[in-house]
N, C-alpha and C positions, 0 to 999 in steps of 0.2 A: 504494500500500500504506500503510495507516494504522499509526502507531506509538504513538498515545496509549493508555496503559494504563487502560482503562475497561470497565465491564460493557456488554454489548450484548444486544439481543433475539435470540432464536434464529433469527428469520426473516432476520437480517442476516448469518448465518454463511455463508461461501462459501470457496472454495479460496484457499489462500495467505494466510489471515488470520493476523495476528501481534499479540502483546502485548495480547490481549483476554482477558476472562474472562466467565463466565456465572453467574447466580444462578438456580437451578432447583429444582423439587421432583421427586423421583424417584417417578414414578407407578407404574412397574413395574420390577422387578429380578429377574433369574433367571440360573441357571447354564446355559450353552450349551456343548455338546460339539462339537468339530470332527470332521472325517472320521476322524481317528486316535483319537478317543475322549478327547482332552485337553480339560479344562474351562477355559472363559473366562467372561466375564460380559457380558450384554446388558441394556440398560435403555432405557426410554422416559421422557423428562423433559419438563417444561412450565415456562415462565417466567410472569412476572406479567402478560404481555400475552396469554396463552393460546396462544402458539406452542409446538409440540412438535417434538422431534427424537429420533432414536435415538443411542445411544452404546454403544461396545464397549470391553471390556478384554480384551486378548489373553491366551492361556494363560500366557505367560511373566510377565505382570504381575498375574495374578489374586491371588496371595498378598499383594501390596502393598496392594491396594485393597479386598479382600473385607470386611475388618472396618471400613473407613471409610465404606462405602456402605450405607445402610439405606433400605428402601422407605418412602415417605412423608416422608422427611427433606428439609429445604430445604438445599441444598448449593451451595458455591462451587467452580467448576471452573476451573483456570488451566493454562496451558501445554499445551493439547491440540492435536492435529492434526485436520485436516479431510480426510475422504476421501469418495469417491463413495458414495452410498447405493444399494446394490443389494439386492434381496430375498434374504435369507439365513436367514430363519427362517420355515418353513412357507409360503414363497412369498407373503408380504405385507409391506408396509413402510409407514412413516409418510410422509405427503405432504410430503417435503422432499428437495431434490436432494442435500443433503450430510448427512454423519454425523460425529459426534464420535468420535475415536479416542484412547483413553488411551495415553500412552507412559510410560517410566520417569521422565521429567521432569515429568509432570503432577502438579499439586498439588490436593488435595481437602480441603475443610474445611467444617464445619457453619456455616451462615450465622448471623451475630449480628444482621443487619439485620432479619430476619423480614419480608420484603416480603409484600404481599397476594397470595399465590399460591394458587389454588384447589386443593382436595384431590382433585378428580376431573377437571375439564376435559372433561366430556362434550360430544360433538358429534353428537347423535342424527340419524339420517337417516330421512326418510319412506320407508316401504316401497315406495311407488310409484316412487321414484327409485333403487331398488336395481339394476334392470336396466341403468341407465346409469352405474353406479358402476364405476370402474376396479378390476378384480379383482386388480391388483397392490398395491392400497392397503388398509390396514385400515379398518374402519368401526365406528361405535357404533350400537347399536340399543336401543330400549325398546319392549316389547310385553307384552300380556296373554296369559298361557298359556291356550290354548283346548283343549289336550289334557287329558282327565280322568285317564286311566290311563297312568302313566309306565312304559314297558317298556324295559328295557336289553337290547340284543343284543350278542353277542360275534362279532366279524367278523375274518377273516384279513387281515392287513396285511403289508407287505414285511418288517417287523421283528418279526413275531409277531402274536398276537391282541390285539385292543383292544375295549374296551367303548364303546358309543355308544347314544344314544337320539335319536329324531327327535320333535320337538314342533312344534306350530303356534302361532305368535304372531300377534296382531293389534295394529296400531298404533292411534293415537287416531282415525284416519279409518276404521277397520274393515278396512283392507287386510291381508291375511294373507300370511305367508311361513313356509316350513319352516326350522327351526333345528336344527342337529345339535350335540348336546353330547357331548363325548368324555371318557372316563375319569372323573376326579374330579368334573368338572362335572356329568356325568350322575348320579353317585352322590349328589352334594349335593342336586340337585333332587328325586330320588326319595325321599330321606330326609325332606326338607321336606314333600313332598306327602303322604307316608304318616303324618306326625306331626300333620297337620291334623285337627281335629275335624270330624265330618260336619255339624255345625251352623255351621261357619265358612264364611260365604258371601262373605267379602272376596275381591276379585279378586287373583290371584297375578301379580305383575309381575316381569318379567325384564329386567335391564339388562346388556348385554354391551359391554365396551369393548375395542377392539383385536381384533375378530373378523375373519374373512375370508370371501370369497365363493367359491363353486365352482359350476360348471354341469355337469350330467350329463344327457345325453339331453334337452336343452332345458329342464330344470328348474334354476333357480338357487336355491341354498340358502345360508343363513348358517351358518358353522361356527366353533366355538371352535378356537383354536390350542393347541398343546401347553403352552406356557409363557406367552406374551405376553398372552393374554386375561384381562381382569378380569371377574369374574362376581358379580352382585348379585341377590338375591331380595328383591323388594319393598323396595328401599332407601328410606330416609327423605330424599328429595331433592325439590326443588320441581318438577322435571319429572314426577315420579310424581303429585304432588298436582294439577298442571295436567291431566295425562292423565285422571285419575279424574273431575275436574270436567267436562272436555270430553265424555267418554263418558257421563256421568251414572251412573257405577258407584258403588253404595252397598252397605252391608252387607246391605240387604234385597232388592236387585235387581241383576241383571246386564244388564238390558235397557234400551234407550232408549225409554221410553214417554212419553205426554203427561204422566202423573203425575210422572215423574222430572224433567221439564224445565219444568213449569209454574211453579215458584217461581224460575226464572232469568229476569231481565229485563235488558235493555240499553237505556239511554236514549241516543238519538242527539242529541247537543247541537249538532252542526254538520252541514250538508249540503254542505260544500265538496267532499266525495269524490264527489258525484253529478255526474260529468262529463256535460255535455249530449249528447255524441256517443254515450254508452253507455246513456243512459236511454231505455227504450221502454215503451209500454203493452202490455197483453196482446194486443191486436189487432195491434199492429205486430210483435210477436215471432212471431206465427203466420205472418207473411208475410216474415220475415227469413231471411237465410242463416245457416248455422251460425256461432256465435261466442259471446262472453261479453258479456251485457248486464245492466243493472240495471233492475229493475221495482219501483217503489215502490207499495205498496198496504197494505190493511188486512186482517188475518186475521179472518174473520167466523165461521169454524167449523172444527172438526177432525173428521176421519173416522178414528177409531182402529181401526175394523174393517178398514181398507184398509192394505196395506203401504206404508211411506213410502220404502222402498229396495229395491234388488235387487242380487244378487251377480253380478258380471260378470267375464269373462276379463280378466286384467291384462296380456296380451301387448301389444306395441307396436301401437297403432292398432286394437286390437280391443276393442269395448265390448259384445260379445255377452253376454246374460244366460246364466248357466249353471244347469243343473238343481239343485234343492235337494239338499243333501248332497254336492255335487261337491267333490273334493279336488284339491290341487295335484298336477299330473302327469296328471290325467285329460285326455282328448282334447277339444279345442274344435272344434265342427263348422264354425264360421265361418272361423277363421284356419288350421284344419287343423294345429294344433301342440299339444303338451302344454301345459296351463295352467301358466304360470310363477308366477302369483300370482292371488289372488282379491280383487277390489276391491269396495268398497261404493259404489254409485252411487245418488244420491237421485232418487226419482220425484217430480215436482212436479205436483200436480193443483190448479188454482186455480178456485175457485167464486165467481162474482160474481152475486148475486141468482139469476136463473134461467138464467144463462149459464155453461156448463161448458166450460172450455178445458183439456183434458188436454195437458200439455206434455212430450213425451218427447224432444224434440230437445236436442242439446248446447247449442243457443243459449240455453236457459233453465234449464239444469241448475244446481243450487245445491249448495254444499258446506256441511255442518254445521260450525259453529264452537263 
């Protein structure tokens, strides 16, 4: 057991820790009621190394700390207890084994050191990895809104009626997922969409931090939580700028066409990444087993009249193309399951002089970058 009084990173917090303190930014802070209706405080904090942890203030200590804690503030926390981190708000939690618990002896003060702690700490997940994500853990997503008309429904819940809307989001790779916005989150998006001018063609981006996953009848959806989720519409962050650049989304077009990407060039200054074991010619790839290979060549022509991608079922180990207009939840004829997500897969047709080698195998599939 260490006794030195020093600040520690959040990933070093463990049971029976003593005489330590943390310097953190309060990313999220909300009032949480217990089973008896009494109010306590819950928060999610982040340190300068990007580690996150949950923290709780019991109902008996709420009045002491309520005025001292402010969302976004950089705070020093001393004399805290460490308890096991169990899902206790909307069945999702931060990926940390332990949790900070405030006691009457806990000391809170605003930091004067002002360490370089990010204001957001996003950790966005690729939509293709959503199905393998632990549903007990929160997640961050960033996607383009593909739903044109936002409709809010009123549904019966255990504690009464609730408003919600289902929207479809697409990530930078074109993979789609259904996102469920509840209550004020649904209202906020609807108001934003209805306030847009018909001439505004800018893509609408949604960032959700501390969202949760739910699966019903084989369909996995991302959902906001009642208090913990942070909701951003087209935030001014670098991740959104990278997203738009990667997808070729501009004010004049929402499609990836030859015209959109023709002004983007990448100069390869080194060929060290061309590992000999992975490099194959077109002829060699035709006779190869499924796998990932590198084929170095020269583009001599584009065929814009031909589609460069197809939409496929995103279920595990199913790459079957789905009919145009298919939606998440429709039945896949190959894997015989509801479609959990729709992935964009690239079709590669390589033309070399008079020799055409259409490559549909996974062994030569490419991912847009």
